[in-house]
C-alpha positions in Angstrom: 16.1 38.6 19.6 14.3 36.2 21.9 11.0 37.7 20.8 11.9 37.1 17.1 12.8 33.4 17.8 9.5 33.0 19.7 7.5 34.3 16.8 9.4 32.1 14.4 8.7 29.0 16.4 5.1 30.0 16.9 4.7 30.5 13.1 6.2 27.0 12.4 3.9 25.3 15.0 0.9 27.0 13.5 1.8 25.7 10.0 2.0 22.0 11.1 -1.7 21.3 11.5 -2.5 22.8 8.0 0.1 20.5 6.4 -1.2 17.4 8.2 -4.8 18.3 7.4 -4.0 18.2 3.7 -2.5 14.7 4.1 -5.7 13.6 6.0 -7.9 14.5 3.1 -5.8 12.5 0.6 -5.8 9.4 2.8 -9.5 8.9 3.6 -9.1 5.3 4.7 -7.4 6.5 8.0 -10.7 7.8 9.3 -11.6 4.8 11.3 -15.0 3.1 11.7 -18.0 4.8 13.3 -21.6 3.6 13.4 -24.6 5.4 14.7 -27.9 3.7 13.7 -30.2 6.3 12.2 -33.8 6.2 11.0 -32.8 7.6 7.6 -33.0 5.6 4.4 -30.9 2.4 4.7 -28.9 3.4 1.6 -27.7 6.6 3.4 -26.4 4.8 6.5 -22.9 4.2 5.1 -22.8 7.9 3.9 -23.9 9.0 7.4 -21.4 6.9 9.2 -18.6 8.3 7.0 -19.7 11.8 7.6 -19.7 11.2 11.4 -16.2 9.8 11.1 -15.1 12.9 9.3 -16.7 15.1 12.0 -15.0 13.2 14.7 -11.7 13.4 12.9 -12.0 17.2 12.7 -12.5 17.2 8.9 -14.9 20.1 9.0 -15.2 21.2 5.4 -15.3 17.6 4.0 -17.6 16.5 6.8 -20.0 19.3 5.9 -20.0 18.2 2.3 -20.6 14.6 3.4 -23.6 15.5 5.5 -24.9 17.6 2.6 -24.7 14.5 0.4 -26.7 12.6 3.1 -29.5 15.1 3.0 -29.5 15.1 -0.8 -29.9 11.3 -0.8 -32.6 11.5 1.9 -34.1 14.9 2.5 -36.0 13.4 5.5 -32.8 12.6 7.3 -33.0 15.2 10.0 -29.8 14.1 11.7 -28.0 14.8 8.5 -28.9 18.5 8.8 -27.8 18.4 12.4 -24.4 17.1 11.1 -24.3 20.0 8.6 -24.9 22.5 11.4 -22.2 20.9 13.6 -19.7 20.6 10.8 -20.2 24.3 9.9 -19.2 25.3 13.4 -15.7 23.8 12.9 -13.1 23.7 15.7 -14.6 25.1 19.0 -11.1 25.8 20.3 -10.4 28.6 17.8 -12.9 31.0 19.2 -16.5 32.1 18.7 -18.1 31.3 15.3 -18.7 34.1 12.9 -22.2 35.5 12.4 -22.4 33.7 9.0 -21.5 30.4 10.5 -24.3 30.9 13.1 -26.7 31.8 10.4 -25.8 28.7 8.3 -26.1 26.5 11.4 -29.5 27.9 12.2 -30.7 27.3 8.7 -29.6 23.7 8.8 -31.4 23.3 12.2 -34.5 24.7 10.7 -34.3 22.2 7.8 -33.9 19.4 10.3 -37.2 20.5 12.0 -39.0 20.5 8.6 -37.6 17.1 7.6 -40.0 14.2 7.7 -38.0 12.5 10.4 -39.0 9.0 11.4 -37.6 9.4 14.9 
């Protein structure tokens, strides 16, 4: 009986982060402000700052998409590819990344090396 209650509580606690993550995505203005000066095109600076805020708020899939948009706006923004690689990794506390995640991260890092980075 105690074991059943334990698993019921554990299941409930595991569902709480998923429910709150959905609310985070809907309320993007609660990200906070982040600024890291980069040598990318000036027009991409706000995009990059928002992507970093997403990364620091553990919004891994939306953060990946935001960094992807940065690199579409400025293919020479090497740090945007680094953000893609980092966002693809997701939460480091949930275990080792899958082989596909490692492959995707390596591809993003390779793109960063090829980018016409100014710094």
